C-alpha positions as CSV (number, residue, x, y, z in Angstrom):
1,M,16.1,-6.0,-2.7
2,S,14.2,-4.3,0.5
3,P,10.6,-2.7,-0.2
4,L,12.2,0.0,1.9
5,I,15.0,2.7,1.4
6,T,16.6,5.3,3.8
7,L,17.7,8.8,3.1
8,A,21.5,7.4,3.2
9,E,20.4,5.0,0.5
10,L,18.0,7.7,-1.5
11,D,21.3,9.9,-1.7
12,A,23.7,7.4,-3.4
13,L,21.0,6.2,-5.5
14,G,21.7,8.2,-8.0
15,E,18.8,8.8,-10.9
16,V,15.3,8.4,-9.5
17,T,12.0,8.9,-10.6
18,L,10.4,10.1,-6.8
19,L,6.9,10.4,-6.0
20,D,4.6,12.0,-3.1
21,V,1.4,10.0,-2.8
22,R,0.2,12.0,0.1
23,S,-3.8,11.8,0.7
24,R,-6.2,12.1,3.1
25,L,-9.9,10.3,3.5
26,G,-12.7,12.4,3.4
27,G,-10.3,15.3,3.6
28,P,-8.7,18.3,1.1
29,P,-7.1,16.7,-1.5
30,G,-3.7,14.8,-1.5
31,V,-2.2,17.3,-4.2
32,T,-3.1,20.4,-1.5
33,F,-0.2,19.1,1.1
34,Y,2.0,18.1,-1.8
35,R,2.3,22.1,-3.3
36,E,2.2,23.3,0.6
37,G,5.6,21.6,0.6
38,H,7.6,18.6,-0.4
39,I,10.9,16.6,-1.5
40,P,12.8,18.3,-4.0
41,G,12.1,16.9,-7.3
42,A,8.8,14.8,-6.4
43,A,6.2,14.6,-8.8
44,Y,2.3,13.8,-7.3
45,C,0.8,10.4,-7.5
46,D,-2.7,10.8,-6.9
47,L,-4.4,7.4,-5.0
48,D,-7.4,7.9,-6.5
49,A,-6.8,9.0,-9.9
50,D,-3.3,6.8,-10.7
51,L,-3.3,3.8,-8.7
52,A,-6.8,2.7,-8.5
53,G,-10.0,2.6,-10.8
54,P,-13.1,4.0,-10.5
55,A,-15.0,3.0,-7.1
56,G,-17.4,0.8,-7.8
57,A,-18.9,-3.3,-7.0
58,G,-15.0,-4.1,-7.2
59,G,-14.4,-1.8,-4.3
60,R,-13.5,1.9,-3.7
61,H,-9.3,1.4,-5.0
62,P,-9.6,-1.7,-7.6
63,L,-7.3,-2.3,-9.8
64,P,-6.9,0.7,-12.4
65,E,-6.8,-0.3,-15.9
66,T,-3.5,-1.2,-17.6
67,E,-3.4,1.1,-20.2
68,A,-5.0,3.9,-17.5
69,F,-1.9,3.1,-15.5
70,Q,0.5,2.7,-17.7
71,A,-0.2,6.4,-18.9
72,A,-0.2,7.7,-15.5
73,M,3.0,6.5,-14.7
74,R,4.6,7.3,-17.4
75,R,3.4,11.0,-17.2
76,L,5.2,11.1,-13.8
77,G,8.3,10.1,-15.5
78,V,8.2,6.0,-14.6
79,S,10.6,4.5,-17.0
80,N,11.3,0.5,-16.4
81,D,14.8,1.0,-16.0
82,R,14.8,4.1,-13.5
83,P,14.6,3.0,-9.6
84,V,11.0,4.4,-7.9
85,V,11.0,5.7,-5.0
86,A,7.6,6.8,-2.8
87,Y,7.0,8.6,0.2
88,D,3.9,10.0,2.0
89,D,3.3,11.8,5.8
90,A,1.3,8.5,7.4
91,G,3.2,6.4,7.8
92,S,3.8,4.7,4.3
93,T,0.6,3.2,4.5
94,I,-0.1,5.1,1.1
95,A,3.1,4.8,-0.7
96,A,2.8,1.2,-0.1
97,R,0.2,1.3,-2.5
98,I,2.5,2.5,-5.1
99,W,4.8,-0.1,-4.5
100,W,2.5,-2.7,-4.6
101,T,1.0,-1.7,-7.9
102,L,3.8,-0.8,-9.8
103,R,5.7,-4.2,-8.9
104,Y,2.4,-5.8,-10.0
105,F,2.3,-4.2,-13.6
106,G,6.1,-5.5,-13.6
107,H,8.9,-2.6,-12.4
108,Q,11.5,-4.6,-10.6
109,D,12.9,-1.6,-8.6
110,V,10.3,0.3,-6.5
111,R,10.9,1.2,-3.0
112,V,9.2,3.4,-0.2
113,L,11.5,5.8,1.8
114,D,11.1,4.4,5.3
115,G,10.1,7.1,7.4
116,G,8.3,9.8,4.9
117,L,8.3,13.3,4.6
118,A,9.0,13.2,8.7
119,A,12.5,11.1,7.9
120,W,13.3,13.6,5.1
121,T,12.4,17.1,7.6
122,A,13.8,15.4,10.5
123,D,17.0,15.2,9.1
124,G,17.2,18.7,8.7
125,R,16.6,18.8,4.7
126,P,14.3,21.6,3.1
127,A,11.0,21.2,1.6
128,T,10.0,23.2,-1.6
129,T,6.8,24.2,-3.1
130,D,8.5,24.0,-6.7
131,E,7.2,21.6,-9.1
132,P,9.5,19.9,-11.2
133,Q,9.2,19.8,-15.0
134,V,9.1,15.9,-15.3
135,E,10.4,14.0,-18.5
136,P,7.1,11.4,-19.8
137,G,8.7,8.0,-18.7
138,D,8.7,5.0,-20.6
139,F,7.1,2.8,-18.7
140,V,5.2,-0.7,-20.4
141,A,2.7,-2.1,-17.5
142,K,2.3,-6.0,-17.7
143,P,-0.1,-6.6,-15.5
144,G,0.1,-9.9,-12.9
145,A,3.6,-10.4,-11.7
146,L,2.5,-10.0,-8.0
147,P,-0.7,-12.7,-6.6
148,V,-3.8,-11.5,-6.1
149,L,-7.1,-12.9,-4.6
150,D,-11.1,-12.0,-5.5
151,A,-13.5,-12.4,-3.1
152,D,-14.0,-16.1,-3.0
153,E,-10.3,-16.8,-3.3
154,A,-10.0,-14.8,0.3
155,A,-13.0,-16.6,1.8
156,A,-11.1,-20.3,0.4
157,L,-7.5,-19.0,1.9
158,A,-8.8,-17.9,5.0
159,R,-10.3,-21.5,5.8
160,S,-6.8,-23.1,3.9
161,G,-4.1,-20.8,5.2
162,I,-3.6,-17.3,6.9
163,L,-6.1,-14.1,5.7
164,V,-4.9,-10.8,7.2
165,D,-7.4,-8.0,7.8
166,A,-5.3,-5.3,8.4
167,R,-7.7,-2.5,9.6
168,S,-8.2,-1.9,13.3
169,A,-9.4,-4.5,15.7
170,E,-12.4,-2.5,16.5
171,R,-13.2,-2.9,12.2
172,Y,-12.6,-6.4,12.7
173,R,-14.6,-7.0,15.6
174,G,-17.2,-5.4,13.7
175,E,-18.1,-3.1,17.1
176,T,-17.6,0.1,14.3
177,E,-17.9,0.7,10.9
178,P,-17.1,4.4,9.3
179,I,-17.4,3.8,5.5
180,D,-18.5,0.4,4.3
181,P,-21.7,-1.0,4.5
182,A,-21.5,-4.1,7.1
183,A,-19.2,-4.5,9.8
184,G,-17.1,-7.4,10.7
185,H,-14.4,-9.1,8.9
186,V,-14.3,-12.2,6.5
187,P,-14.8,-15.4,8.5
188,G,-11.6,-17.1,9.4
189,A,-9.7,-13.9,9.2
190,V,-6.8,-12.4,11.9
191,N,-6.4,-9.6,12.7
192,V,-2.9,-7.6,12.8
193,P,-3.8,-4.0,12.2
194,T,-1.6,-1.8,9.7
195,T,-0.6,1.2,12.6
196,G,1.3,-1.5,14.7
197,N,3.6,-2.0,12.0
198,V,5.3,1.1,12.3
199,G,6.7,3.2,15.5
200,P,6.3,6.8,16.7
201,D,8.6,8.0,13.8
202,G,6.6,6.2,11.7
203,R,9.4,3.6,10.4
204,F,8.9,0.3,10.1
205,L,9.8,-1.8,12.9
206,P,12.6,-4.2,13.0
207,A,11.8,-7.0,11.2
208,E,12.0,-9.3,14.3
209,Q,9.3,-7.3,16.1
210,L,7.6,-7.9,12.9
211,R,7.9,-11.4,12.5
212,A,7.0,-11.7,16.2
213,R,3.3,-9.6,15.6
214,F,2.7,-12.3,12.7
215,D,3.5,-15.5,14.2
216,A,1.3,-14.6,16.9
217,V,-1.6,-14.8,14.5
218,G,-0.4,-18.1,12.9
219,V,1.8,-17.2,10.2
220,R,4.4,-20.0,9.6
221,D,6.9,-20.6,6.7
222,G,4.9,-22.4,3.9
223,V,1.4,-21.5,4.8
224,P,-0.1,-19.6,2.1
225,L,-0.4,-15.8,2.8
226,G,-3.0,-13.1,1.7
227,A,-4.2,-9.4,3.1
228,Y,-6.8,-7.0,2.6
229,C,-8.3,-4.1,4.7
230,G,-10.6,-1.9,3.8
231,S,-10.2,-0.9,0.5
232,G,-6.7,-2.3,-0.8
233,V,-4.7,0.4,0.5
234,T,-3.3,-0.3,3.9
235,A,-3.1,-4.0,3.2
236,A,-0.1,-3.3,0.5
237,H,1.3,-1.6,3.6
238,E,0.8,-5.3,5.3
239,L,2.6,-7.0,2.4
240,I,5.3,-4.8,3.2
241,A,5.8,-6.1,7.1
242,L,5.3,-9.2,5.6
243,E,8.0,-9.1,3.7
244,L,9.8,-7.4,6.0
245,A,9.2,-10.0,8.7
246,G,10.7,-12.7,6.1
247,Y,7.2,-14.4,4.7
248,P,7.2,-12.3,1.0
249,G,4.4,-13.4,-1.9
250,A,1.5,-12.7,0.0
251,A,-1.7,-12.5,-2.2
252,L,-3.7,-8.8,-1.9
253,Y,-7.1,-8.6,-1.7
254,V,-7.2,-5.7,-3.5
255,G,-11.7,-5.1,-3.3
256,S,-10.9,-5.7,0.7
257,W,-13.8,-5.0,2.7
258,S,-15.6,-2.6,0.4
259,N,-16.0,-5.2,-1.9
260,W,-16.5,-8.3,0.7
261,S,-19.3,-6.0,2.3
262,A,-21.2,-4.5,-0.7
263,D,-22.3,-7.9,-1.3
264,P,-25.1,-9.0,1.0
265,S,-24.8,-12.9,0.3
266,R,-21.4,-12.7,1.3
267,P,-21.3,-14.1,5.4
268,I,-19.7,-11.7,8.2
269,E,-17.9,-12.6,11.3
270,T,-17.4,-10.8,14.1
271,A,-15.6,-10.4,17.9
């Protein structure tokens, strides 16, 4: 199953749990944008409250506790036997986090609306300010369905396989660091910025173009793969791009740079 879904495929899907996961780093709460207009039937999923545990030594967006995540998903109407479709307005960079997190906790049918809210409105479809009455779901969270990395495992993978840094080139090179304690990257990591995975319309590039991006940094069939970003959000977007490119199964370093750079004993590479 593709991690993405088109509008036509969404129309044909039938009963579905639709989730709006818009968010703004350092901006107004994402629910503000949801209340100004969203796809009819969509419930709002909060990145910080629903898809991550409390920020701390583990990073800015660590994995949520299993019971907390299960409760949040049930509140949003998620059930194991009903498809989930998520969208945002940021090239799917936020929606990718719920795609990955639900799959990690065992949901079998989760997809991201390619192009997000912009694709919906560009097709002439109306948004609404009406908030749906959500019937609680029965989702049972079972962690461990997807591979994850801690800091030591990420360091080892950068030496023995390919560890992809999904942040901007400037942050990777250590020229700037607007958020975390130190600038630079995990030694040995390669840089494939998430922003290059999508076109101007916010839709993912064709598979062959995505594959060319990853092949250019040494990704090959059979080579162990992992990805990280600032806090484990846009790295999930990188995993979608890798899967579309024909490289499924990459591991996520959930703590990402916010975890790595918080430990002054860890080495940092620049340039």
